[in-house]
LUMLUMDREN-2810 file (N, C-alpha, C; in Angstrom, 1 decimal):
<atoms>
<atom><aa>M</aa><ch>A</ch><at>N</at><xx>0.9</xx><yy>-1.2</yy><zz>0.0</zz></atom>
<atom><aa>M</aa><ch>A</ch><at>CA</at><xx>0.0</xx><yy>0.0</yy><zz>0.0</zz></atom>
<atom><aa>M</aa><ch>A</ch><at>C</at><xx>0.9</xx><yy>1.2</yy><zz>0.0</zz></atom>
<atom><aa>L</aa><ch>A</ch><at>N</at><xx>0.5</xx><yy>2.2</yy><zz>-0.8</zz></atom>
<atom><aa>L</aa><ch>A</ch><at>CA</at><xx>1.2</xx><yy>3.5</yy><zz>-0.9</zz></atom>
<atom><aa>L</aa><ch>A</ch><at>C</at><xx>0.2</xx><yy>4.6</yy><zz>-0.8</zz></atom>
<atom><aa>I</aa><ch>A</ch><at>N</at><xx>0.6</xx><yy>5.7</yy><zz>-0.2</zz></atom>
<atom><aa>I</aa><ch>A</ch><at>CA</at><xx>-0.3</xx><yy>6.8</yy><zz>0.0</zz></atom>
<atom><aa>I</aa><ch>A</ch><at>C</at><xx>0.4</xx><yy>8.0</yy><zz>-0.7</zz></atom>
<atom><aa>I</aa><ch>A</ch><at>N</at><xx>-0.3</xx><yy>8.6</yy><zz>-1.6</zz></atom>
<atom><aa>I</aa><ch>A</ch><at>CA</at><xx>0.3</xx><yy>9.8</yy><zz>-2.3</zz></atom>
<atom><aa>I</aa><ch>A</ch><at>C</at><xx>0.3</xx><yy>11.0</yy><zz>-1.4</zz></atom>
<atom><aa>D</aa><ch>A</ch><at>N</at><xx>1.5</xx><yy>11.4</yy><zz>-1.2</zz></atom>
<atom><aa>D</aa><ch>A</ch><at>CA</at><xx>1.7</xx><yy>12.6</yy><zz>-0.3</zz></atom>
<atom><aa>D</aa><ch>A</ch><at>C</at><xx>1.6</xx><yy>13.9</yy><zz>-1.2</zz></atom>
<atom><aa>R</aa><ch>A</ch><at>N</at><xx>2.2</xx><yy>13.9</yy><zz>-2.4</zz></atom>
<atom><aa>R</aa><ch>A</ch><at>CA</at><xx>2.1</xx><yy>15.0</yy><zz>-3.3</zz></atom>
<atom><aa>R</aa><ch>A</ch><at>C</at><xx>2.5</xx><yy>14.6</yy><zz>-4.7</zz></atom>
<atom><aa>I</aa><ch>A</ch><at>N</at><xx>2.2</xx><yy>15.4</yy><zz>-5.6</zz></atom>
<atom><aa>I</aa><ch>A</ch><at>CA</at><xx>2.6</xx><yy>15.2</yy><zz>-7.0</zz></atom>
<atom><aa>I</aa><ch>A</ch><at>C</at><xx>3.4</xx><yy>16.3</yy><zz>-7.4</zz></atom>
<atom><aa>E</aa><ch>A</ch><at>N</at><xx>4.7</xx><yy>16.0</yy><zz>-7.8</zz></atom>
<atom><aa>E</aa><ch>A</ch><at>CA</at><xx>5.6</xx><yy>17.1</yy><zz>-8.2</zz></atom>
<atom><aa>E</aa><ch>A</ch><at>C</at><xx>6.2</xx><yy>16.7</yy><zz>-9.6</zz></atom>
<atom><aa>E</aa><ch>A</ch><at>N</at><xx>6.2</xx><yy>17.7</yy><zz>-10.5</zz></atom>
<atom><aa>E</aa><ch>A</ch><at>CA</at><xx>6.8</xx><yy>17.5</yy><zz>-11.8</zz></atom>
<atom><aa>E</aa><ch>A</ch><at>C</at><xx>6.4</xx><yy>16.2</yy><zz>-12.5</zz></atom>
<atom><aa>G</aa><ch>A</ch><at>N</at><xx>5.1</xx><yy>15.8</yy><zz>-12.3</zz></atom>
<atom><aa>G</aa><ch>A</ch><at>CA</at><xx>4.6</xx><yy>14.6</yy><zz>-13.0</zz></atom>
<atom><aa>G</aa><ch>A</ch><at>C</at><xx>5.0</xx><yy>13.3</yy><zz>-12.3</zz></atom>
<atom><aa>K</aa><ch>A</ch><at>N</at><xx>5.5</xx><yy>13.4</yy><zz>-11.1</zz></atom>
<atom><aa>K</aa><ch>A</ch><at>CA</at><xx>5.9</xx><yy>12.2</yy><zz>-10.3</zz></atom>
<atom><aa>K</aa><ch>A</ch><at>C</at><xx>5.1</xx><yy>12.2</yy><zz>-9.0</zz></atom>
<atom><aa>A</aa><ch>A</ch><at>N</at><xx>4.6</xx><yy>11.0</yy><zz>-8.6</zz></atom>
<atom><aa>A</aa><ch>A</ch><at>CA</at><xx>3.9</xx><yy>10.9</yy><zz>-7.3</zz></atom>
<atom><aa>A</aa><ch>A</ch><at>C</at><xx>4.9</xx><yy>10.6</yy><zz>-6.2</zz></atom>
<atom><aa>V</aa><ch>A</ch><at>N</at><xx>5.0</xx><yy>11.4</yy><zz>-5.2</zz></atom>
<atom><aa>V</aa><ch>A</ch><at>CA</at><xx>5.8</xx><yy>11.2</yy><zz>-4.0</zz></atom>
<atom><aa>V</aa><ch>A</ch><at>C</at><xx>4.9</xx><yy>10.5</yy><zz>-3.0</zz></atom>
<atom><aa>C</aa><ch>A</ch><at>N</at><xx>5.2</xx><yy>9.3</yy><zz>-2.7</zz></atom>
<atom><aa>C</aa><ch>A</ch><at>CA</at><xx>4.3</xx><yy>8.5</yy><zz>-1.8</zz></atom>
<atom><aa>C</aa><ch>A</ch><at>C</at><xx>5.0</xx><yy>8.1</yy><zz>-0.6</zz></atom>
<atom><aa>E</aa><ch>A</ch><at>N</at><xx>4.2</xx><yy>7.5</yy><zz>0.4</zz></atom>
<atom><aa>E</aa><ch>A</ch><at>CA</at><xx>4.8</xx><yy>7.0</yy><zz>1.6</zz></atom>
<atom><aa>E</aa><ch>A</ch><at>C</at><xx>4.3</xx><yy>5.5</yy><zz>1.7</zz></atom>
<atom><aa>D</aa><ch>A</ch><at>N</at><xx>5.1</xx><yy>4.6</yy><zz>2.0</zz></atom>
<atom><aa>D</aa><ch>A</ch><at>CA</at><xx>4.7</xx><yy>3.2</yy><zz>2.2</zz></atom>
<atom><aa>D</aa><ch>A</ch><at>C</at><xx>4.3</xx><yy>3.0</yy><zz>3.6</zz></atom>
<atom><aa>E</aa><ch>A</ch><at>N</at><xx>3.9</xx><yy>1.7</yy><zz>3.9</zz></atom>
<atom><aa>E</aa><ch>A</ch><at>CA</at><xx>3.4</xx><yy>1.4</yy><zz>5.2</zz></atom>
<atom><aa>E</aa><ch>A</ch><at>C</at><xx>4.4</xx><yy>1.6</yy><zz>6.3</zz></atom>
<atom><aa>D</aa><ch>A</ch><at>N</at><xx>5.7</xx><yy>1.6</yy><zz>6.0</zz></atom>
<atom><aa>D</aa><ch>A</ch><at>CA</at><xx>6.7</xx><yy>1.7</yy><zz>7.0</zz></atom>
<atom><aa>D</aa><ch>A</ch><at>C</at><xx>7.2</xx><yy>3.1</yy><zz>7.1</zz></atom>
<atom><aa>G</aa><ch>A</ch><at>N</at><xx>6.5</xx><yy>4.1</yy><zz>6.4</zz></atom>
<atom><aa>G</aa><ch>A</ch><at>CA</at><xx>6.9</xx><yy>5.5</yy><zz>6.4</zz></atom>
<atom><aa>G</aa><ch>A</ch><at>C</at><xx>8.0</xx><yy>5.9</yy><zz>5.5</zz></atom>
<atom><aa>R</aa><ch>A</ch><at>N</at><xx>8.4</xx><yy>4.9</yy><zz>4.6</zz></atom>
<atom><aa>R</aa><ch>A</ch><at>CA</at><xx>9.5</xx><yy>5.3</yy><zz>3.7</zz></atom>
<atom><aa>R</aa><ch>A</ch><at>C</at><xx>8.9</xx><yy>6.0</yy><zz>2.5</zz></atom>
<atom><aa>Q</aa><ch>A</ch><at>N</at><xx>9.7</xx><yy>6.9</yy><zz>1.9</zz></atom>
<atom><aa>Q</aa><ch>A</ch><at>CA</at><xx>9.3</xx><yy>7.6</yy><zz>0.7</zz></atom>
<atom><aa>Q</aa><ch>A</ch><at>C</at><xx>9.6</xx><yy>6.8</yy><zz>-0.5</zz></atom>
<atom><aa>V</aa><ch>A</ch><at>N</at><xx>8.6</xx><yy>6.8</yy><zz>-1.4</zz></atom>
<atom><aa>V</aa><ch>A</ch><at>CA</at><xx>8.7</xx><yy>6.1</yy><zz>-2.7</zz></atom>
<atom><aa>V</aa><ch>A</ch><at>C</at><xx>8.2</xx><yy>7.1</yy><zz>-3.8</zz></atom>
<atom><aa>V</aa><ch>A</ch><at>N</at><xx>9.0</xx><yy>7.3</yy><zz>-4.8</zz></atom>
<atom><aa>V</aa><ch>A</ch><at>CA</at><xx>8.7</xx><yy>8.2</yy><zz>-5.9</zz></atom>
<atom><aa>V</aa><ch>A</ch><at>C</at><xx>8.3</xx><yy>7.4</yy><zz>-7.1</zz></atom>
<atom><aa>L</aa><ch>A</ch><at>N</at><xx>7.1</xx><yy>7.6</yy><zz>-7.6</zz></atom>
<atom><aa>L</aa><ch>A</ch><at>CA</at><xx>6.6</xx><yy>6.9</yy><zz>-8.8</zz></atom>
<atom><aa>L</aa><ch>A</ch><at>C</at><xx>6.5</xx><yy>7.8</yy><zz>-10.0</zz></atom>
<atom><aa>E</aa><ch>A</ch><at>N</at><xx>7.2</xx><yy>7.4</yy><zz>-11.1</zz></atom>
<atom><aa>E</aa><ch>A</ch><at>CA</at><xx>7.1</xx><yy>8.1</yy><zz>-12.3</zz></atom>
<atom><aa>E</aa><ch>A</ch><at>C</at><xx>5.8</xx><yy>7.8</yy><zz>-13.1</zz></atom>
<atom><aa>I</aa><ch>A</ch><at>N</at><xx>5.3</xx><yy>6.6</yy><zz>-12.9</zz></atom>
<atom><aa>I</aa><ch>A</ch><at>CA</at><xx>4.1</xx><yy>6.1</yy><zz>-13.5</zz></atom>
<atom><aa>I</aa><ch>A</ch><at>C</at><xx>3.1</xx><yy>5.7</yy><zz>-12.4</zz></atom>
<atom><aa>F</aa><ch>A</ch><at>N</at><xx>1.9</xx><yy>6.3</yy><zz>-12.4</zz></atom>
<atom><aa>F</aa><ch>A</ch><at>CA</at><xx>0.9</xx><yy>6.0</yy><zz>-11.4</zz></atom>
<atom><aa>F</aa><ch>A</ch><at>C</at><xx>-0.5</xx><yy>6.2</yy><zz>-12.1</zz></atom>
<atom><aa>P</aa><ch>A</ch><at>N</at><xx>-1.5</xx><yy>5.7</yy><zz>-11.5</zz></atom>
<atom><aa>P</aa><ch>A</ch><at>CA</at><xx>-2.8</xx><yy>5.6</yy><zz>-12.1</zz></atom>
<atom><aa>P</aa><ch>A</ch><at>C</at><xx>-3.3</xx><yy>7.0</yy><zz>-12.6</zz></atom>
<atom><aa>D</aa><ch>A</ch><at>N</at><xx>-3.9</xx><yy>7.1</yy><zz>-13.7</zz></atom>
<atom><aa>D</aa><ch>A</ch><at>CA</at><xx>-4.5</xx><yy>8.3</yy><zz>-14.2</zz></atom>
<atom><aa>D</aa><ch>A</ch><at>C</at><xx>-5.6</xx><yy>8.8</yy><zz>-13.2</zz></atom>
<atom><aa>G</aa><ch>A</ch><at>N</at><xx>-5.6</xx><yy>10.0</yy><zz>-13.0</zz></atom>
<atom><aa>G</aa><ch>A</ch><at>CA</at><xx>-6.6</xx><yy>10.6</yy><zz>-12.1</zz></atom>
<atom><aa>G</aa><ch>A</ch><at>C</at><xx>-6.3</xx><yy>10.5</yy><zz>-10.6</zz></atom>
<atom><aa>A</aa><ch>A</ch><at>N</at><xx>-5.1</xx><yy>9.8</yy><zz>-10.3</zz></atom>
<atom><aa>A</aa><ch>A</ch><at>CA</at><xx>-4.7</xx><yy>9.7</yy><zz>-8.9</zz></atom>
<atom><aa>A</aa><ch>A</ch><at>C</at><xx>-4.4</xx><yy>11.1</yy><zz>-8.3</zz></atom>
<atom><aa>A</aa><ch>A</ch><at>N</at><xx>-4.7</xx><yy>11.3</yy><zz>-7.0</zz></atom>
<atom><aa>A</aa><ch>A</ch><at>CA</at><xx>-4.5</xx><yy>12.6</yy><zz>-6.4</zz></atom>
<atom><aa>A</aa><ch>A</ch><at>C</at><xx>-3.8</xx><yy>12.5</yy><zz>-5.1</zz></atom>
<atom><aa>E</aa><ch>A</ch><at>N</at><xx>-3.4</xx><yy>13.6</yy><zz>-4.5</zz></atom>
<atom><aa>E</aa><ch>A</ch><at>CA</at><xx>-2.8</xx><yy>13.6</yy><zz>-3.2</zz></atom>
<atom><aa>E</aa><ch>A</ch><at>C</at><xx>-3.8</xx><yy>13.0</yy><zz>-2.2</zz></atom>
<atom><aa>G</aa><ch>A</ch><at>N</at><xx>-3.3</xx><yy>12.2</yy><zz>-1.3</zz></atom>
<atom><aa>G</aa><ch>A</ch><at>CA</at><xx>-4.1</xx><yy>11.5</yy><zz>-0.3</zz></atom>
<atom><aa>G</aa><ch>A</ch><at>C</at><xx>-4.7</xx><yy>10.2</yy><zz>-0.8</zz></atom>
<atom><aa>D</aa><ch>A</ch><at>N</at><xx>-4.6</xx><yy>9.9</yy><zz>-2.1</zz></atom>
<atom><aa>D</aa><ch>A</ch><at>CA</at><xx>-5.1</xx><yy>8.6</yy><zz>-2.5</zz></atom>
<atom><aa>D</aa><ch>A</ch><at>C</at><xx>-4.3</xx><yy>7.4</yy><zz>-2.1</zz></atom>
<atom><aa>V</aa><ch>A</ch><at>N</at><xx>-4.9</xx><yy>6.3</yy><zz>-1.8</zz></atom>
<atom><aa>V</aa><ch>A</ch><at>CA</at><xx>-4.3</xx><yy>5.1</yy><zz>-1.4</zz></atom>
<atom><aa>V</aa><ch>A</ch><at>C</at><xx>-4.1</xx><yy>4.2</yy><zz>-2.7</zz></atom>
<atom><aa>L</aa><ch>A</ch><at>N</at><xx>-2.9</xx><yy>3.8</yy><zz>-2.9</zz></atom>
<atom><aa>L</aa><ch>A</ch><at>CA</at><xx>-2.6</xx><yy>3.0</yy><zz>-4.1</zz></atom>
<atom><aa>L</aa><ch>A</ch><at>C</at><xx>-2.3</xx><yy>1.5</yy><zz>-3.6</zz></atom>
<atom><aa>V</aa><ch>A</ch><at>N</at><xx>-2.8</xx><yy>0.6</yy><zz>-4.3</zz></atom>
<atom><aa>V</aa><ch>A</ch><at>CA</at><xx>-2.5</xx><yy>-0.8</yy><zz>-4.0</zz></atom>
<atom><aa>V</aa><ch>A</ch><at>C</at><xx>-2.2</xx><yy>-1.5</yy><zz>-5.3</zz></atom>
<atom><aa>Y</aa><ch>A</ch><at>N</at><xx>-1.6</xx><yy>-2.7</yy><zz>-5.2</zz></atom>
<atom><aa>Y</aa><ch>A</ch><at>CA</at><xx>-1.3</xx><yy>-3.5</yy><zz>-6.4</zz></atom>
<atom><aa>Y</aa><ch>A</ch><at>C</at><xx>-2.5</xx><yy>-4.4</yy><zz>-6.6</zz></atom>
<atom><aa>S</aa><ch>A</ch><at>N</at><xx>-2.9</xx><yy>-4.5</yy><zz>-7.8</zz></atom>
<atom><aa>S</aa><ch>A</ch><at>CA</at><xx>-4.0</xx><yy>-5.4</yy><zz>-8.2</zz></atom>
<atom><aa>S</aa><ch>A</ch><at>C</at><xx>-3.4</xx><yy>-6.8</yy><zz>-8.4</zz></atom>
<atom><aa>D</aa><ch>A</ch><at>N</at><xx>-4.3</xx><yy>-7.7</yy><zz>-8.7</zz></atom>
<atom><aa>D</aa><ch>A</ch><at>CA</at><xx>-3.8</xx><yy>-9.1</yy><zz>-8.9</zz></atom>
<atom><aa>D</aa><ch>A</ch><at>C</at><xx>-2.9</xx><yy>-9.2</yy><zz>-10.1</zz></atom>
<atom><aa>D</aa><ch>A</ch><at>N</at><xx>-3.0</xx><yy>-8.3</yy><zz>-11.1</zz></atom>
<atom><aa>D</aa><ch>A</ch><at>CA</at><xx>-2.2</xx><yy>-8.4</yy><zz>-12.3</zz></atom>
<atom><aa>D</aa><ch>A</ch><at>C</at><xx>-0.9</xx><yy>-7.5</yy><zz>-12.1</zz></atom>
<atom><aa>G</aa><ch>A</ch><at>N</at><xx>-0.7</xx><yy>-7.0</yy><zz>-10.9</zz></atom>
<atom><aa>G</aa><ch>A</ch><at>CA</at><xx>0.5</xx><yy>-6.3</yy><zz>-10.6</zz></atom>
<atom><aa>G</aa><ch>A</ch><at>C</at><xx>0.5</xx><yy>-4.8</yy><zz>-10.9</zz></atom>
<atom><aa>Q</aa><ch>A</ch><at>N</at><xx>-0.7</xx><yy>-4.3</yy><zz>-11.3</zz></atom>
<atom><aa>Q</aa><ch>A</ch><at>CA</at><xx>-0.8</xx><yy>-2.9</yy><zz>-11.6</zz></atom>
<atom><aa>Q</aa><ch>A</ch><at>C</at><xx>-1.2</xx><yy>-2.1</yy><zz>-10.4</zz></atom>
<atom><aa>L</aa><ch>A</ch><at>N</at><xx>-0.7</xx><yy>-0.9</yy><zz>-10.3</zz></atom>
<atom><aa>L</aa><ch>A</ch><at>CA</at><xx>-1.1</xx><yy>0.0</yy><zz>-9.2</zz></atom>
<atom><aa>L</aa><ch>A</ch><at>C</at><xx>-2.5</xx><yy>0.6</yy><zz>-9.5</zz></atom>
<atom><aa>T</aa><ch>A</ch><at>N</at><xx>-3.4</xx><yy>0.5</yy><zz>-8.5</zz></atom>
<atom><aa>T</aa><ch>A</ch><at>CA</at><xx>-4.7</xx><yy>1.1</yy><zz>-8.7</zz></atom>
<atom><aa>T</aa><ch>A</ch><at>C</at><xx>-5.1</xx><yy>1.9</yy><zz>-7.5</zz></atom>
<atom><aa>V</aa><ch>A</ch><at>N</at><xx>-6.0</xx><yy>2.8</yy><zz>-7.6</zz></atom>
<atom><aa>V</aa><ch>A</ch><at>CA</at><xx>-6.5</xx><yy>3.6</yy><zz>-6.5</zz></atom>
<atom><aa>V</aa><ch>A</ch><at>C</at><xx>-7.5</xx><yy>2.8</yy><zz>-5.7</zz></atom>
<atom><aa>D</aa><ch>A</ch><at>N</at><xx>-7.3</xx><yy>2.6</yy><zz>-4.4</zz></atom>
<atom><aa>D</aa><ch>A</ch><at>CA</at><xx>-8.2</xx><yy>1.9</yy><zz>-3.6</zz></atom>
<atom><aa>D</aa><ch>A</ch><at>C</at><xx>-9.2</xx><yy>3.0</yy><zz>-3.0</zz></atom>
<atom><aa>T</aa><ch>A</ch><at>N</at><xx>-10.3</xx><yy>3.1</yy><zz>-3.7</zz></atom>
<atom><aa>T</aa><ch>A</ch><at>CA</at><xx>-11.3</xx><yy>4.2</yy><zz>-3.4</zz></atom>
<atom><aa>T</aa><ch>A</ch><at>C</at><xx>-11.9</xx><yy>4.0</yy><zz>-2.0</zz></atom>
<atom><aa>C</aa><ch>A</ch><at>N</at><xx>-12.1</xx><yy>2.8</yy><zz>-1.5</zz></atom>
<atom><aa>C</aa><ch>A</ch><at>CA</at><xx>-12.6</xx><yy>2.6</yy><zz>-0.2</zz></atom>
<atom><aa>C</aa><ch>A</ch><at>C</at><xx>-11.6</xx><yy>3.0</yy><zz>0.9</zz></atom>
<atom><aa>M</aa><ch>A</ch><at>N</at><xx>-10.4</xx><yy>2.6</yy><zz>0.8</zz></atom>
<atom><aa>M</aa><ch>A</ch><at>CA</at><xx>-9.4</xx><yy>2.9</yy><zz>1.7</zz></atom>
<atom><aa>M</aa><ch>A</ch><at>C</at><xx>-9.1</xx><yy>4.4</yy><zz>1.7</zz></atom>
<atom><aa>T</aa><ch>A</ch><at>N</at><xx>-9.1</xx><yy>5.0</yy><zz>0.5</zz></atom>
<atom><aa>T</aa><ch>A</ch><at>CA</at><xx>-8.9</xx><yy>6.5</yy><zz>0.4</zz></atom>
<atom><aa>T</aa><ch>A</ch><at>C</at><xx>-10.0</xx><yy>7.2</yy><zz>1.1</zz></atom>
<atom><aa>R</aa><ch>A</ch><at>N</at><xx>-11.3</xx><yy>6.8</yy><zz>0.9</zz></atom>
<atom><aa>R</aa><ch>A</ch><at>CA</at><xx>-12.4</xx><yy>7.4</yy><zz>1.6</zz></atom>
<atom><aa>R</aa><ch>A</ch><at>C</at><xx>-12.3</xx><yy>7.3</yy><zz>3.1</zz></atom>
<atom><aa>L</aa><ch>A</ch><at>N</at><xx>-12.0</xx><yy>6.1</yy><zz>3.6</zz></atom>
<atom><aa>L</aa><ch>A</ch><at>CA</at><xx>-11.9</xx><yy>5.9</yy><zz>5.0</zz></atom>
<atom><aa>L</aa><ch>A</ch><at>C</at><xx>-10.8</xx><yy>6.8</yy><zz>5.6</zz></atom>
<atom><aa>R</aa><ch>A</ch><at>N</at><xx>-9.6</xx><yy>6.9</yy><zz>5.0</zz></atom>
<atom><aa>R</aa><ch>A</ch><at>CA</at><xx>-8.5</xx><yy>7.7</yy><zz>5.5</zz></atom>
<atom><aa>R</aa><ch>A</ch><at>C</at><xx>-8.9</xx><yy>9.2</yy><zz>5.5</zz></atom>
<atom><aa>R</aa><ch>A</ch><at>N</at><xx>-9.6</xx><yy>9.6</yy><zz>4.5</zz></atom>
<atom><aa>R</aa><ch>A</ch><at>CA</at><xx>-10.1</xx><yy>11.0</yy><zz>4.4</zz></atom>
<atom><aa>R</aa><ch>A</ch><at>C</at><xx>-11.1</xx><yy>11.3</yy><zz>5.5</zz></atom>
<atom><aa>E</aa><ch>A</ch><at>N</at><xx>-12.0</xx><yy>10.4</yy><zz>5.7</zz></atom>
<atom><aa>E</aa><ch>A</ch><at>CA</at><xx>-13.0</xx><yy>10.6</yy><zz>6.8</zz></atom>
<atom><aa>E</aa><ch>A</ch><at>C</at><xx>-12.4</xx><yy>10.6</yy><zz>8.2</zz></atom>
<atom><aa>K</aa><ch>A</ch><at>N</at><xx>-11.4</xx><yy>9.8</yy><zz>8.4</zz></atom>
<atom><aa>K</aa><ch>A</ch><at>CA</at><xx>-10.6</xx><yy>9.8</yy><zz>9.7</zz></atom>
<atom><aa>K</aa><ch>A</ch><at>C</at><xx>-9.9</xx><yy>11.1</yy><zz>9.9</zz></atom>
<atom><aa>A</aa><ch>A</ch><at>N</at><xx>-9.3</xx><yy>11.6</yy><zz>8.8</zz></atom>
<atom><aa>A</aa><ch>A</ch><at>CA</at><xx>-8.6</xx><yy>12.9</yy><zz>8.9</zz></atom>
<atom><aa>A</aa><ch>A</ch><at>C</at><xx>-9.5</xx><yy>14.0</yy><zz>9.1</zz></atom>
<atom><aa>A</aa><ch>A</ch><at>N</at><xx>-10.7</xx><yy>14.0</yy><zz>8.5</zz></atom>
<atom><aa>A</aa><ch>A</ch><at>CA</at><xx>-11.7</xx><yy>15.1</yy><zz>8.7</zz></atom>
<atom><aa>A</aa><ch>A</ch><at>C</at><xx>-12.2</xx><yy>15.0</yy><zz>10.2</zz></atom>
<atom><aa>A</aa><ch>A</ch><at>N</at><xx>-12.4</xx><yy>13.9</yy><zz>10.7</zz></atom>
<atom><aa>A</aa><ch>A</ch><at>CA</at><xx>-12.9</xx><yy>13.7</yy><zz>12.1</zz></atom>
<atom><aa>A</aa><ch>A</ch><at>C</at><xx>-11.9</xx><yy>14.2</yy><zz>13.0</zz></atom>
<atom><aa>L</aa><ch>A</ch><at>N</at><xx>-10.6</xx><yy>13.9</yy><zz>12.8</zz></atom>
<atom><aa>L</aa><ch>A</ch><at>CA</at><xx>-9.5</xx><yy>14.4</yy><zz>13.7</zz></atom>
<atom><aa>L</aa><ch>A</ch><at>C</at><xx>-9.4</xx><yy>15.9</yy><zz>13.6</zz></atom>
<atom><aa>S</aa><ch>A</ch><at>N</at><xx>-9.5</xx><yy>16.4</yy><zz>12.4</zz></atom>
<atom><aa>S</aa><ch>A</ch><at>CA</at><xx>-9.5</xx><yy>17.9</yy><zz>12.3</zz></atom>
<atom><aa>S</aa><ch>A</ch><at>C</at><xx>-10.6</xx><yy>18.6</yy><zz>13.0</zz></atom>
<atom><aa>R</aa><ch>A</ch><at>N</at><xx>-11.8</xx><yy>18.0</yy><zz>13.0</zz></atom>
<atom><aa>R</aa><ch>A</ch><at>CA</at><xx>-12.9</xx><yy>18.6</yy><zz>13.7</zz></atom>
<atom><aa>R</aa><ch>A</ch><at>C</at><xx>-12.7</xx><yy>18.5</yy><zz>15.2</zz></atom>
<atom><aa>R</aa><ch>A</ch><at>N</at><xx>-12.1</xx><yy>17.4</yy><zz>15.7</zz></atom>
<atom><aa>R</aa><ch>A</ch><at>CA</at><xx>-11.9</xx><yy>17.3</yy><zz>17.1</zz></atom>
<atom><aa>R</aa><ch>A</ch><at>C</at><xx>-10.8</xx><yy>18.4</yy><zz>17.5</zz></atom>
<atom><aa>I</aa><ch>A</ch><at>N</at><xx>-9.8</xx><yy>18.5</yy><zz>16.7</zz></atom>
<atom><aa>I</aa><ch>A</ch><at>CA</at><xx>-8.7</xx><yy>19.5</yy><zz>17.1</zz></atom>
<atom><aa>I</aa><ch>A</ch><at>C</at><xx>-9.3</xx><yy>20.9</yy><zz>17.1</zz></atom>
<atom><aa>Q</aa><ch>A</ch><at>N</at><xx>-10.1</xx><yy>21.2</yy><zz>16.1</zz></atom>
<atom><aa>Q</aa><ch>A</ch><at>CA</at><xx>-10.7</xx><yy>22.5</yy><zz>16.0</zz></atom>
<atom><aa>Q</aa><ch>A</ch><at>C</at><xx>-11.6</xx><yy>22.8</yy><zz>17.2</zz></atom>
<atom><aa>G</aa><ch>A</ch><at>N</at><xx>-12.4</xx><yy>21.8</yy><zz>17.6</zz></atom>
<atom><aa>G</aa><ch>A</ch><at>CA</at><xx>-13.2</xx><yy>21.9</yy><zz>18.8</zz></atom>
<atom><aa>G</aa><ch>A</ch><at>C</at><xx>-12.4</xx><yy>22.2</yy><zz>20.0</zz></atom>
<atom><aa>R</aa><ch>A</ch><at>N</at><xx>-11.3</xx><yy>21.5</yy><zz>20.2</zz></atom>
<atom><aa>R</aa><ch>A</ch><at>CA</at><xx>-10.5</xx><yy>21.8</yy><zz>21.4</zz></atom>
<atom><aa>R</aa><ch>A</ch><at>C</at><xx>-9.9</xx><yy>23.2</yy><zz>21.3</zz></atom>
<atom><aa>R</aa><ch>A</ch><at>N</at><xx>-9.5</xx><yy>23.7</yy><zz>20.1</zz></atom>
<atom><aa>R</aa><ch>A</ch><at>CA</at><xx>-9.0</xx><yy>25.0</yy><zz>20.0</zz></atom>
<atom><aa>R</aa><ch>A</ch><at>C</at><xx>-10.0</xx><yy>26.1</yy><zz>20.4</zz></atom>
<atom><aa>R</aa><ch>A</ch><at>N</at><xx>-11.3</xx><yy>25.8</yy><zz>20.0</zz></atom>
<atom><aa>R</aa><ch>A</ch><at>CA</at><xx>-12.4</xx><yy>26.8</yy><zz>20.3</zz></atom>
<atom><aa>R</aa><ch>A</ch><at>C</at><xx>-12.6</xx><yy>26.8</yy><zz>21.8</zz></atom>
<atom><aa>K</aa><ch>A</ch><at>N</at><xx>-12.6</xx><yy>25.6</yy><zz>22.5</zz></atom>
<atom><aa>K</aa><ch>A</ch><at>CA</at><xx>-12.8</xx><yy>25.6</yy><zz>23.9</zz></atom>
<atom><aa>K</aa><ch>A</ch><at>C</at><xx>-11.7</xx><yy>26.3</yy><zz>24.6</zz></atom>
<atom><aa>E</aa><ch>A</ch><at>N</at><xx>-10.4</xx><yy>26.1</yy><zz>24.2</zz></atom>
<atom><aa>E</aa><ch>A</ch><at>CA</at><xx>-9.3</xx><yy>26.8</yy><zz>24.8</zz></atom>
<atom><aa>E</aa><ch>A</ch><at>C</at><xx>-9.4</xx><yy>28.3</yy><zz>24.7</zz></atom>
<atom><aa>N</aa><ch>A</ch><at>N</at><xx>-9.9</xx><yy>28.8</yy><zz>23.6</zz></atom>
<atom><aa>N</aa><ch>A</ch><at>CA</at><xx>-10.0</xx><yy>30.2</yy><zz>23.3</zz></atom>
<atom><aa>N</aa><ch>A</ch><at>C</at><xx>-11.1</xx><yy>30.8</yy><zz>24.1</zz></atom>
<atom><aa>I</aa><ch>A</ch><at>N</at><xx>-12.1</xx><yy>30.0</yy><zz>24.5</zz></atom>
<atom><aa>I</aa><ch>A</ch><at>CA</at><xx>-13.3</xx><yy>30.5</yy><zz>25.3</zz></atom>
<atom><aa>I</aa><ch>A</ch><at>C</at><xx>-12.9</xx><yy>30.7</yy><zz>26.7</zz></atom>
<atom><aa>T</aa><ch>A</ch><at>N</at><xx>-12.1</xx><yy>29.8</yy><zz>27.3</zz></atom>
<atom><aa>T</aa><ch>A</ch><at>CA</at><xx>-11.8</xx><yy>29.9</yy><zz>28.7</zz></atom>
<atom><aa>T</aa><ch>A</ch><at>C</at><xx>-10.6</xx><yy>30.8</yy><zz>29.0</zz></atom>
</atoms>
């Protein structure tokens, strides 16, 4: 599994499960920052839309919690 951190100069800069950086010159069409890439049965990298959605939902929930804490700190 790879997660696209950013796309620079037509290359996808990714992070693997161990936190190592991996640069891909070829990656799925339409792939974007934050997408989860997995290898399909035929060895091709594809976007795992379910995992991508779950990761984005978790990140959004964490952001909401952090923002809520900041608001409470500013009130008191």
